[in-house]
ROPAPA-645941 format. One line per field, with one value per residue (C-alpha): x, y, z; residue number from 0; chain; residue in one letter. Coordinates in steps of 0.1 Angstrom, whole numbers, plus 2048, in hexadecimal, padded with zeros to 3 digits. Each point is the difference from the previous one (the first is absolute). Layout:
% residues N
x <- [X/...]
y <- [Y/...]
z <- [Z/...]
torvex <- [NUM/...]
senu <- [A/...]
doke <- [A/...]
***
This chain:
% residues 93
x <- [814/7E5/7F5/7DB/7F0/7EB/7E2/806/804/7E1/7EC/80D/7F9/7DF/80D/801/81C/80E/804/811/818/808/808/817/812/805/80D/819/80D/804/812/818/806/806/81A/812/7FF/810/81A/80A/7FC/7E8/7ED/7DC/80B/814/7E3/7E9/817/804/7DB/7F2/7EA/7FE/817/7E3/7EF/81F/803/7DC/801/820/7F2/7E3/7E4/7ED/7E4/7FC/820/7FD/813/80F/810/80D/80F/811/810/80B/811/80F/810/810/7E9/7EB/7DE/7F5/7DD/7F4/7DD/7F3/7DF/7EB/7FE]
y <- [799/7E9/806/806/7F4/817/7EA/801/825/806/7EA/812/822/7F7/80B/7F0/7E7/816/81D/7E8/7F5/824/809/7E1/808/824/7F6/7E7/819/81B/7E8/7F8/826/806/7E4/80D/824/7F5/7EA/81C/81D/813/81E/808/81F/7EA/7E8/81D/80F/7DE/7F7/822/7FE/81B/7F9/801/7E4/7EB/804/7F7/7E2/7F2/807/7E8/818/7EF/818/80C/7EE/7F2/7E3/819/814/7E1/7F3/822/7FC/7DD/80D/81E/7E8/7ED/7E2/7ED/7F2/7DD/7F3/7DC/7F5/7DC/7EE/802/7E0]
z <- [885/7F2/7DC/7FA/7E0/7EB/807/826/7FF/7EB/818/81F/7F1/7EF/7DE/7DE/7FB/7E4/818/818/7E5/7F7/824/803/7E0/809/823/7F0/7E7/81A/817/7E4/7FA/825/802/7E0/80D/820/7EE/7E8/818/7EA/80E/7FB/7ED/7E8/7FB/7FA/7E6/7EE/801/7F9/81F/81B/81D/818/7EB/801/826/805/7EA/810/822/7F9/7F6/7E4/7FE/7DC/7F6/7DC/7F3/7E7/81C/811/7E0/7FA/822/7F8/7E0/812/81A/7E3/803/7E7/809/7F4/800/7FE/7F7/804/7FE/81F/815]
torvex <- [0/1/2/3/4/5/6/7/8/9/10/11/12/13/14/15/16/17/18/19/20/21/22/23/24/25/26/27/28/29/30/31/32/33/34/35/36/37/38/39/40/41/42/43/44/45/46/47/48/49/50/51/52/53/54/55/56/57/58/59/60/61/62/63/64/65/66/67/68/69/70/71/72/73/74/75/76/77/78/79/80/81/82/83/84/85/86/87/88/89/90/91/92]
senu <- [A/A/A/A/A/A/A/A/A/A/A/A/A/A/A/A/A/A/A/A/A/A/A/A/A/A/A/A/A/A/A/A/A/A/A/A/A/A/A/A/A/A/A/A/A/A/A/A/A/A/A/A/A/A/A/A/A/A/A/A/A/A/A/A/A/A/A/A/A/A/A/A/A/A/A/A/A/A/A/A/A/A/A/A/A/A/A/A/A/A/A/A/A]
doke <- [X/X/X/X/X/X/X/X/X/X/X/X/X/X/X/X/X/X/X/X/X/X/X/X/X/X/X/X/X/X/X/X/X/X/X/X/X/X/X/X/X/X/X/X/X/X/X/X/X/X/X/X/X/X/X/X/X/X/X/X/X/X/X/X/X/X/X/X/X/X/X/X/X/X/X/X/X/X/X/X/X/X/X/X/X/X/X/X/X/X/X/X/X]
***
């Protein structure tokens, strides 16, 4: 699968670059959670309990639905899966 940059995504969808970046970040974090859930054999119920999110929300997020999904909710899932997120910022080219 080819990675799409935030700028490319924003241009394709006709949205601000910041929204494209947000979508890419969410997708990367969710992909990491999905991999860890598979590796550890966690259920959506376990993730819901650990994160404090409804099970239906967990299932929707992990299935790829990003509608009304906040970074806060995604980060709660990252933590519930036993992961830690790291962000890097650099000067624009």
